[in-house]
Steps between C-alpha positions, in 0.01 A plus 500: 500500500360818368691744288593730789634212702703365212635852421613549865650153511706563180615830634633332818674237290651760265637701798726204592642442144849659442572326165488773230463241226204331663338827582546611122346175383200541729459857382517400135248218561255749659555748219437239243180371672357849536577635154341198326160637595576826310701367203321453171686257285524568117292189416204613707222693326177657600185348363460803260865463381440124439188572306689748278773251431244236413317740267823592321598126474168419338530791250856392417393144431200613295740711274761230469759665732630199676778232467460120500699303748721380224569853380578601847747213550678588172535860613598415861675162521490512880124460490525133414 
């Protein structure tokens, strides 16, 4: 089935549904699926951003601005 056929089939099925809860769930599912394409999650970086972070990390390490794993665990016990 091609996109147009699927779309028409879905429209026909949706016309027969009277359950508001089910229609709301379908709408939310469609919204979730379509917004993922546009959403940029905080952990995602562009290549230039990643290079900048890497450069800063290397400079920090070179100048001794870092914490060992043991120091981190002492400061934040949940990191064990």
